[in-house]
Structures are given as structure tokens and as C-alpha cells.
C-alpha positions as CSV (number, residue, x, y, z in Angstrom):
1,M,41.9,6.2,-35.4
2,T,39.3,6.6,-32.7
3,E,36.2,8.3,-33.8
4,E,34.6,10.6,-31.1
5,L,31.0,11.4,-30.9
6,H,30.4,15.1,-31.2
7,E,27.0,15.5,-29.7
8,E,25.8,18.7,-28.2
9,Y,25.2,18.6,-24.5
10,Q,21.8,20.0,-23.5
11,V,20.4,20.8,-20.1
12,C,17.7,18.8,-18.2
13,Y,14.3,20.4,-18.6
14,K,13.8,20.2,-14.8
15,H,17.4,20.8,-13.7
16,P,18.9,23.6,-15.8
17,D,22.3,23.3,-14.1
18,R,22.8,19.6,-15.3
19,K,24.2,18.8,-18.7
20,T,22.9,15.6,-20.4
21,L,22.8,13.7,-23.6
22,L,19.8,11.6,-22.5
23,R,16.3,12.3,-23.9
24,C,12.8,11.1,-23.1
25,N,11.8,8.6,-25.8
26,K,8.2,9.9,-25.7
27,C,8.4,13.7,-25.6
28,D,12.0,14.0,-26.7
29,R,12.9,16.4,-23.9
30,P,16.4,16.3,-22.4
31,I,16.5,14.6,-19.0
32,C,19.2,14.0,-16.4
33,P,19.8,10.6,-14.8
34,E,17.7,11.7,-11.8
35,C,14.7,12.5,-13.9
36,A,15.0,9.4,-16.1
37,V,12.8,6.4,-15.5
38,R,13.9,3.2,-17.2
39,T,11.0,1.5,-19.0
40,P,11.1,-1.6,-21.3
41,T,11.2,0.7,-24.3
42,G,13.8,3.1,-23.1
43,Y,14.1,6.1,-20.8
44,R,11.2,8.4,-20.1
45,C,10.7,11.6,-18.1
46,K,8.7,11.4,-14.9
47,D,6.0,13.6,-16.5
48,C,5.4,11.2,-19.3
49,I,5.3,8.3,-16.8
50,K,2.8,10.1,-14.7
51,S,0.5,10.9,-17.6
52,Q,0.8,7.2,-18.7
53,Q,-0.2,5.9,-15.3
54,K,-3.2,8.2,-15.0
55,V,-4.8,6.2,-17.9
56,F,-5.0,3.2,-15.5
57,D,-6.7,5.1,-12.7
58,T,-10.4,4.3,-13.3
59,A,-12.0,4.8,-9.9
60,E,-14.9,7.1,-9.6
61,S,-15.6,9.3,-6.6
62,K,-18.2,7.0,-5.1
63,D,-15.7,4.1,-5.1
64,Y,-13.6,5.8,-2.4
65,F,-16.6,5.9,0.0
66,I,-17.7,2.3,-0.9
67,G,-14.3,0.9,-0.6
68,G,-13.5,2.7,2.6
69,A,-16.8,1.6,4.2
70,I,-16.4,-2.0,3.3
71,A,-12.8,-2.1,4.4
72,A,-13.6,-0.5,7.8
73,V,-16.5,-2.9,8.5
74,L,-14.5,-6.0,7.5
75,G,-11.4,-4.8,9.3
76,F,-13.5,-4.3,12.4
77,A,-15.2,-7.8,12.0
78,G,-11.8,-9.5,11.6
79,T,-10.8,-8.5,15.1
80,F,-13.8,-10.3,16.6
81,V,-13.3,-13.4,14.4
82,M,-9.7,-13.6,15.6
83,R,-10.7,-13.6,19.2
84,L,-13.2,-16.5,18.7
85,V,-10.4,-19.0,18.1
86,P,-8.9,-19.5,21.6
87,F,-6.8,-22.6,20.8
88,L,-4.3,-20.8,18.6
89,P,-1.5,-18.7,20.0
90,V,-2.2,-15.0,19.7
91,F,0.6,-14.3,17.2
92,V,-0.3,-17.2,15.0
93,A,-4.0,-16.2,15.0
94,A,-3.0,-12.6,14.2
95,L,-1.0,-13.7,11.2
96,I,-3.6,-16.2,9.8
97,F,-6.6,-14.0,10.3
98,A,-4.9,-10.8,9.2
99,A,-3.9,-12.3,5.9
100,A,-7.2,-14.0,5.4
101,F,-9.2,-10.8,6.1
102,G,-6.9,-8.8,4.0
103,K,-7.7,-11.0,1.0
104,I,-11.5,-10.9,1.9
105,I,-11.4,-7.1,2.1
106,C,-9.7,-6.9,-1.3
107,A,-12.2,-9.3,-3.0
108,A,-15.2,-7.5,-1.5
109,V,-13.9,-4.0,-2.5
110,R,-13.1,-5.2,-6.0
111,A,-16.6,-6.7,-6.4
112,A,-18.3,-3.6,-5.0
113,V,-16.4,-1.1,-7.2
114,S,-16.7,-3.2,-10.4
115,R,-12.9,-3.8,-10.5
116,R,-12.1,-0.1,-10.9
117,R,-8.8,0.9,-9.5
118,S,-6.5,3.8,-8.5
119,V,-3.6,4.5,-6.2
120,M,-5.8,6.6,-4.0
121,L,-8.5,3.9,-3.7
122,T,-5.8,1.5,-2.5
123,R,-4.7,4.0,0.1
124,V,-8.3,4.6,1.3
125,V,-8.9,0.9,1.6
126,V,-5.7,0.2,3.6
127,I,-6.3,3.1,6.0
128,A,-10.0,2.3,6.5
129,A,-9.2,-1.4,7.2
130,A,-6.5,-0.4,9.7
131,L,-8.8,2.1,11.4
132,G,-11.6,-0.5,11.6
133,A,-9.2,-3.0,13.1
134,L,-7.9,-0.4,15.5
135,V,-11.4,0.3,16.7
136,G,-12.1,-3.4,17.0
137,F,-9.0,-3.7,19.2
138,G,-9.8,-0.5,21.1
139,Q,-11.3,-2.1,24.2
140,E,-8.5,-4.7,24.4
141,I,-5.8,-2.1,24.1
142,I,-7.3,0.0,26.9
143,V,-7.6,-3.0,29.1
144,N,-4.0,-4.1,28.4
145,F,-2.7,-0.6,29.1
146,N,-4.4,-0.8,32.4
147,I,-2.7,-4.1,33.0
148,I,0.7,-2.6,32.1
149,S,0.1,0.3,34.4
150,M,-0.6,-2.1,37.3
151,G,3.0,-3.5,36.8
152,M,2.3,-6.6,34.7
153,A,4.0,-5.4,31.6
154,Y,4.5,-8.9,30.0
155,M,0.8,-9.8,30.2
156,G,-0.3,-6.5,28.8
157,L,2.3,-6.1,26.0
158,M,1.9,-9.4,24.2
159,P,-1.8,-8.8,23.1
160,I,-1.0,-5.2,22.1
161,I,2.0,-6.5,20.0
162,A,-0.3,-9.1,18.4
163,D,-2.9,-6.4,17.6
164,I,-0.3,-4.3,16.0
165,L,1.0,-7.3,14.1
166,Y,-2.5,-8.0,12.9
167,I,-3.0,-4.5,11.6
168,V,0.4,-4.5,9.8
169,V,-0.1,-7.9,8.2
170,Q,-3.6,-7.0,7.1
171,S,-2.4,-3.7,5.6
172,V,0.5,-5.2,3.7
173,T,-1.8,-8.0,2.4
174,I,-4.3,-5.4,1.2
175,L,-1.7,-3.2,-0.3
176,S,0.0,-6.1,-2.2
177,D,-3.3,-7.6,-3.4
178,M,-4.8,-4.2,-4.5
179,N,-1.6,-3.4,-6.4
180,G,-1.7,-6.8,-8.1
181,M,1.6,-8.0,-6.6
182,V,2.1,-11.7,-6.2
183,F,4.7,-13.1,-3.9
184,R,6.2,-16.3,-5.2
185,R,9.3,-18.4,-4.5
């Protein structure tokens, strides 16, 4: 004979209209599949995950200013270094220098803030570096928009696309490095 489980369905603590048998393995509250986060030790509710992650946010308020200032200055400096190498095609230079300056920015920020970290610090550093690079490219973008307006779209668009590529690659490099992600084959 088949034996059936006779467990009581409960409702999710966040969604009272959803029945569930699943419970958080930390706080023991009933959770629906949408609220469940799979961890190596079982399912947890999003509130327990959030409180667990806050333990790892160690940044102090001064770190946001320090990290943002360093990222903006180095993001700005990277645009000038990229222009000093005329023998590389503009897209290759954008890729190489963006990744290199992304790594330099991360190392400098980590050293300045004594390796403290937080999600908000990462966001501040990425935004500040992108704004620094955008300011560095500002004159070039204005000149190229003038070239485009004179009817020479190809000559004006390529440097602008390279500048955007630089900012995107630098931001992704910083984001992955600050979060500790390593890309391997």
C-alpha cells in the first residue's frame, strides 16, 4: 500500500494567498517557492538571507567618499593615458586600458579603505569611475558631435563608440573585481 504524507499546508508569511509545505531552515517560517532562496544548507527566506549578508558589509561612511574620489580621479586619468598610445587601434586601446584601469581603481580603493566592503561602496566606485571617464572624454565627445553634425558621421561615431566601450569595460571590470568574481575558462 502507498503511504501518503499528511502534512498540513501553511501559507507563506509574505504571500498569504499561497499554500506551501516549505519552511526557512533558519527562522522556520513557511515560505513559497518565490520567497525561497536555495543555499548550500537548504532553503531560506529572503529576510534571513538579507540579514546574513549585512554581516559582510563592513564599509564606513568615510569609505564612500574616499572610494568615490579615488575612482573618479583614476577614471579621469585613464582617458588621458589611453590617448597617449596612438599606435593602437582605438577599440583595442579602449579594451586594454579600460580593463587595466578598472583593476588599478579596485586595488587603489581597496588599499585606501583598508579592504572594507559593501554593495553600496561597489556602486559608488563604479559610478564615480564612469563619471570620471565621461568627464575625461567630454571634450572629445563634443568635438565628435560637431564632426557628426557636419555630415561626417563615420569619423565622429567611431571615437564616441570607443569611449562608450571604454566606460562599459571599465565599469564591468570594477564591478566584477570589487565583488570578488573571477572569470576563468
